[in-house]
Structure formats: structure tokens, C-alpha cells
C-alpha positions as CSV (number, residue, x, y, z in Angstrom):
1,M,0.6,12.2,-9.3
2,R,-2.3,10.7,-11.2
3,W,-5.2,11.1,-8.9
4,Q,-8.1,12.8,-10.8
5,L,-9.8,9.6,-11.9
6,G,-9.5,7.9,-8.6
7,R,-12.5,7.1,-6.5
8,R,-13.5,9.5,-3.7
9,S,-13.6,8.1,-0.2
10,Q,-16.9,8.3,1.7
11,N,-14.9,8.8,4.9
12,V,-14.3,12.5,4.7
13,E,-16.0,14.8,7.2
14,D,-15.8,18.5,6.4
15,R,-16.0,20.9,9.4
16,R,-14.5,23.9,7.6
17,G,-16.4,27.1,8.3
18,G,-19.0,25.2,10.3
19,G,-17.7,25.4,13.8
20,M,-17.2,22.1,15.7
21,G,-20.1,20.2,14.1
22,G,-21.4,19.3,10.7
23,G,-19.8,17.3,8.0
24,F,-20.3,15.6,4.7
25,S,-19.1,12.7,2.6
26,I,-17.6,13.4,-0.8
27,P,-19.5,11.4,-3.5
28,G,-17.7,8.5,-5.1
29,G,-16.0,8.6,-8.4
30,V,-14.2,6.0,-10.5
31,R,-13.3,3.2,-8.1
32,M,-9.7,2.1,-8.4
33,S,-9.8,-1.1,-6.4
34,R,-11.4,-3.2,-3.7
35,G,-14.8,-3.3,-2.4
36,A,-17.0,-2.2,0.5
37,R,-16.0,-0.9,3.9
38,R,-14.9,-3.4,6.5
39,G,-14.3,-3.8,10.2
40,G,-11.0,-3.8,12.2
41,L,-8.8,-4.2,15.2
42,G,-7.8,-1.7,18.0
43,G,-5.0,0.3,19.8
44,I,-3.8,3.9,20.4
45,G,-1.6,6.4,18.5
46,L,0.6,9.5,18.9
47,I,0.0,13.2,18.1
48,V,2.1,15.4,15.8
49,F,5.4,17.0,17.0
50,V,4.7,20.2,19.0
51,L,7.6,22.1,17.4
52,I,5.5,22.2,14.2
53,A,3.3,24.6,16.1
54,M,6.3,26.9,16.6
55,F,7.2,26.9,13.0
56,L,4.2,26.6,10.7
57,G,3.2,30.2,11.4
58,V,-0.4,29.3,10.4
59,D,-2.6,32.4,10.2
60,P,-6.1,31.1,10.8
61,S,-7.6,34.1,9.0
62,M,-5.9,33.1,5.8
63,L,-6.9,30.4,3.4
64,L,-5.0,28.5,0.7
65,Q,-4.5,30.6,-2.4
66,D,-3.7,29.7,-5.9
67,T,-0.2,30.4,-7.1
68,T,1.0,31.3,-10.6
69,V,2.8,27.9,-10.9
70,S,0.7,24.8,-10.1
71,T,2.5,22.7,-7.5
72,G,-0.5,20.5,-6.5
73,P,-4.2,20.7,-5.9
74,E,-5.3,24.1,-4.5
75,M,-8.4,25.6,-2.9
76,V,-10.6,27.3,-5.4
77,E,-12.9,29.2,-3.2
78,T,-13.5,30.1,0.5
79,P,-14.3,26.7,2.0
80,R,-17.7,26.1,3.7
81,S,-19.2,23.0,5.1
82,G,-20.3,21.0,2.1
83,T,-18.2,22.9,-0.3
84,R,-16.5,20.8,-3.0
85,D,-13.1,22.1,-4.1
86,E,-10.1,20.6,-5.8
87,L,-7.9,20.2,-2.7
88,S,-10.7,18.4,-0.7
89,E,-11.3,16.2,-3.7
90,F,-7.6,15.4,-3.8
91,V,-7.3,14.3,-0.1
92,S,-10.5,12.3,-0.6
93,V,-8.9,10.4,-3.5
94,V,-5.6,9.8,-1.5
95,L,-7.6,8.6,1.5
96,A,-9.6,6.2,-0.8
97,D,-6.3,4.9,-2.2
98,T,-4.9,4.2,1.2
99,E,-8.1,2.3,2.0
100,D,-7.7,0.1,-1.0
101,T,-4.1,-0.6,-0.3
102,W,-4.5,-1.4,3.4
103,H,-7.6,-3.5,2.9
104,E,-5.5,-5.8,0.7
105,L,-2.5,-5.8,3.0
106,F,-4.6,-6.6,6.1
107,E,-6.3,-9.5,4.3
108,Q,-2.8,-10.9,3.5
109,M,-1.9,-10.6,7.2
110,G,-5.1,-12.4,8.1
111,G,-6.8,-9.3,9.6
112,R,-9.5,-6.8,8.6
113,Y,-8.9,-3.1,8.0
114,R,-11.1,-0.5,9.6
115,E,-11.2,2.7,7.6
116,P,-10.4,5.9,9.5
117,I,-12.4,9.2,9.0
118,L,-10.5,12.2,7.6
119,V,-11.7,15.4,9.2
120,L,-11.1,18.7,7.3
121,F,-11.2,21.7,9.6
122,S,-10.1,25.3,9.7
123,E,-8.5,27.2,12.6
124,Q,-9.4,24.8,15.4
125,V,-11.1,21.5,16.1
126,S,-12.4,19.3,18.9
127,S,-11.5,15.6,18.8
128,A,-11.8,12.7,21.2
129,C,-8.1,13.5,22.0
130,G,-9.0,17.0,23.0
131,F,-9.1,20.5,21.5
132,A,-6.5,21.3,18.8
133,S,-5.5,24.4,16.8
134,A,-4.4,24.4,13.2
135,A,-0.9,25.3,14.4
136,M,-0.4,21.7,15.6
137,G,-0.4,20.5,12.0
138,P,-2.1,17.3,10.8
139,F,-2.7,14.6,13.5
140,Y,-4.3,11.3,14.2
141,C,-6.5,10.7,17.2
142,P,-6.6,7.0,18.2
143,A,-9.6,7.5,20.5
144,D,-12.0,8.3,17.6
145,Q,-9.8,6.8,14.8
146,K,-9.9,10.0,12.9
147,L,-7.3,12.0,11.0
148,Y,-7.4,15.8,11.3
149,I,-6.0,18.3,8.9
150,D,-6.4,22.0,8.2
151,L,-5.7,22.3,4.5
152,D,-3.8,25.5,5.1
153,F,-1.0,23.2,6.2
154,Y,-0.3,22.4,2.6
155,R,0.4,26.0,1.9
156,D,3.0,26.0,4.7
157,L,4.4,22.8,3.5
158,R,4.9,24.4,0.1
159,E,6.0,27.9,1.1
160,R,7.7,27.6,4.5
161,F,9.2,24.2,4.2
162,Q,9.9,24.3,0.5
163,A,8.2,20.9,-0.1
164,P,5.8,21.5,-3.0
165,G,3.8,19.0,-5.1
166,D,0.8,16.8,-4.9
167,F,2.7,13.8,-3.9
168,A,4.2,15.7,-1.0
169,Q,0.7,16.4,0.1
170,A,-0.3,12.8,-0.3
171,Y,2.6,11.7,1.8
172,V,1.2,13.8,4.7
173,I,-2.1,11.9,4.6
174,A,-0.4,8.5,4.1
175,H,1.8,9.2,7.2
176,E,-1.2,9.9,9.4
177,V,-2.9,6.7,8.0
178,G,0.3,5.0,9.0
179,H,-0.5,5.9,12.7
180,H,-4.0,4.5,12.2
181,V,-2.4,1.2,11.0
182,Q,-0.3,1.2,14.1
183,N,-3.4,1.7,16.1
184,L,-5.2,-1.2,14.5
185,L,-2.2,-3.6,14.8
186,G,-2.0,-2.8,18.5
187,I,1.6,-1.4,18.1
188,A,0.7,2.0,19.4
189,E,-1.0,0.7,22.5
190,Q,2.0,-1.4,23.4
191,V,4.4,1.5,22.9
192,Q,2.3,3.9,24.9
193,K,2.3,1.5,27.9
194,V,6.1,1.2,27.7
195,R,6.5,5.0,27.4
196,Q,4.6,5.6,30.6
197,Q,7.2,3.5,32.5
198,T,10.3,5.0,31.0
199,S,12.4,8.2,31.3
200,E,11.7,11.2,29.0
201,S,14.7,10.4,26.8
202,E,13.7,6.8,26.4
203,A,10.1,7.8,25.7
204,N,11.4,10.2,23.0
205,V,13.3,7.3,21.4
206,L,10.1,5.3,21.3
207,S,8.2,8.2,19.8
208,V,10.9,8.5,17.0
209,M,10.5,4.8,16.3
210,M,6.7,5.3,16.0
211,E,7.0,8.2,13.6
212,L,9.6,6.5,11.4
213,Q,7.4,3.4,11.2
214,A,4.5,5.7,10.1
215,D,6.9,7.1,7.4
216,C,7.7,3.6,6.3
217,F,4.0,2.7,6.2
218,A,3.5,5.8,4.0
219,G,6.1,4.4,1.6
220,I,4.4,1.0,1.6
221,W,1.2,2.7,0.5
222,A,3.0,4.4,-2.4
223,H,4.7,1.1,-3.4
224,H,1.4,-0.9,-3.6
225,A,-0.7,2.0,-5.0
226,H,1.7,2.5,-7.9
227,D,1.9,-1.3,-8.6
228,A,-1.9,-1.5,-8.7
229,R,-2.9,1.8,-10.1
230,Q,0.2,3.5,-11.6
231,I,-0.3,6.7,-9.5
232,L,3.3,7.9,-9.6
233,E,4.6,10.3,-12.2
234,E,8.1,11.6,-12.7
235,G,9.3,13.7,-9.8
236,D,6.7,12.3,-7.4
237,V,9.1,10.3,-5.3
238,E,11.4,13.2,-4.9
239,E,8.5,15.3,-3.7
240,G,7.7,12.8,-1.0
241,L,11.3,12.6,0.1
242,T,11.6,16.4,0.2
243,A,8.5,16.5,2.4
244,A,9.8,13.8,4.8
245,A,13.2,15.6,5.1
246,A,11.6,19.1,5.5
247,I,9.9,18.1,8.8
248,G,12.8,16.2,10.4
249,D,13.5,17.1,14.0
250,D,17.0,18.4,13.2
251,R,15.7,20.9,10.7
252,M,12.8,21.9,12.9
253,Q,15.1,22.5,15.9
254,R,17.7,24.4,13.9
255,R,15.0,26.7,12.6
256,A,13.5,27.2,16.1
257,Q,16.6,27.6,18.2
258,G,19.6,27.6,15.9
259,Y,21.0,24.3,17.2
260,V,20.1,20.6,17.3
261,V,19.4,18.5,20.4
262,P,19.2,14.8,19.3
263,D,18.0,13.6,22.7
264,A,14.9,15.8,22.3
265,F,14.0,14.3,18.9
266,T,10.4,12.9,18.8
267,H,10.0,12.3,15.1
268,G,13.4,11.5,13.8
269,S,16.0,13.4,11.8
270,S,15.5,14.4,8.1
271,A,17.9,11.6,7.0
272,Q,16.0,9.0,9.2
273,R,12.6,10.1,7.8
274,V,13.8,9.8,4.3
275,R,15.5,6.5,4.9
276,W,12.4,4.8,6.3
277,F,10.0,6.3,3.7
278,R,12.4,4.8,1.1
279,E,12.4,1.5,2.9
280,G,8.6,1.2,2.7
281,L,8.6,2.5,-0.9
282,A,11.2,0.0,-2.0
283,T,10.0,-3.1,-0.3
284,G,6.2,-2.7,0.2
285,D,6.7,-5.1,3.1
286,V,5.1,-4.4,6.5
287,Q,7.8,-6.5,8.3
288,A,10.5,-4.3,6.8
289,C,9.1,-1.4,8.8
290,N,9.9,-2.8,12.2
291,T,11.8,0.2,13.5
292,F,11.7,-1.1,17.0
293,E,14.1,-3.9,16.3
294,A,16.2,-2.2,13.6
295,E,20.0,-2.2,14.1
296,R,20.0,1.5,13.3
297,L,17.3,4.1,12.8
């Protein structure tokens, strides 16, 4: 993935090694597109699948380490609040690229995009949605419109889930930004109201639709980002698809308990996640991501 010359987002808050407070903004680089920050709409979102916590096996005392074969940006030193390292630079560039893409798309839809904050943390973090540990994996909190990620997750994505590569890492950020888009469009708020009035199995189906739409939105980002800035290199799409498949509910359940219970899916199967990421990537059309009215998921 071509990212090194991309501009750095000003919306990164680094809380690594600094407890629950502190933070910084990574300085800007070469700007790829669009202009200043803008305002937005409103809504609510969903938190990442709890089974991830059963499987990531994140050891908070360990940090990302370089490998002999480069499979994406890596941490270059023990992170501290304010420390600039390659991986934090990478996620800042990806975030900036999603900002540029969604600003343009919201303008086309007659709206205004409000940029989310990306919070980097280690071990544990406090958000407006409550306290969270790194074992939860990356998540989006609609109450403060922030994305949260412990960068150790990328090591687990590479080693435990066999989904290496910088574009696989970018897909994770783009998916969480997809939840932010749902928040701004009011989709998440509507879904949350319905979920509160339905059975558990019906609520799970709605959750799957939400997650698959966020996958589709991630594909939309990749579609437009490549058209505008030629970010994709050979093998990148396969990396993204591998990452989407690796965290499908069926694979997660099979790992955790040895069998699959479709009624308990909350994020979608591997095949579904791949399908909807492909849909967004191929069409670049927000309307094509309407999982709630799709004939099949």
C-alpha cells in the first residue's frame, strides 16, 4: 500500500504509556486531497464482537515487535505518549485518507462530514462508552465519536489470524470509520432503537447487518482512495479480503468452541464479510451498501 507520502491526520490522540489522559496530534505531511476539517450530523454505533476478546490472546505486557519479513508498518520502539513511530504514522495516514474520501462523499450526498478522533492506547482505555481492555480489539464509541485501537492488535491480526500486510491493517481502521459514518447518517441510532424492541436472535441479525455495512463502507473508502490517489499495490486487495475473512463469526466460533452457531452471529460469516467488502470496493456506491434491504447477506 502506498502510504508514506500521504498527509497525516491531526485527529490522532496518543494515550499509550500515559494512563488514561494525555494525547497529541501527529504533524501533517503531504496532503493528498481536500481541505480543512468540517462539521457533521449525529447517531450511535456498535462495539466490536466480544468473541475477539476470547481469541486475540493479547498480552498487555508485550508490545509490537519487528519481524524478519516486513508485512506492514511496525512499532520501532517502546511507545510513550508523544512518541512518533512508523505504525502510528501509518494509522494517521490511513485516517487522513478516510477523511478525504468521506468529505467528498458526504458533499455529494448533500451533507457534511465530521471527522472522528483516533485514540491509540495500550492495555486499557476509558471512553465515553465505558472502560475497555485491549482484549476487546479495536472499537468505535458513538458517544464521543472516537475510534480506539491498541496497536498490539495488528500483531495478533498478523500472527494469530494469519492476515498480514499494511492493507489488512488499513481495513481495520476503515471498518471502524464505517461505524462512524453509520453514526453520522443516523443509521446506527435507528438500528439501536429497533434492537431494543426485538428478541436476541433478531437483534443479532441487525448487528450482523451493521457490521457488514461497515465492511462495505471500508470497501468504498478503498475504491475512492485508489481512484483519487492510487494507494493500492499488487496484493493489497487480497490482504483486505483475508483480514475480513479471518474475523468472520464462523471462524471465531470454530476456534473458540469447535462448532458454529449461526443464530449467535453478530458480525457475519467470513464469506459475508468478504462479499460486502468486495461490494463496496467494486462499486464505490454508498447505496450499494444497504445491507438492511439486501435479498441476501
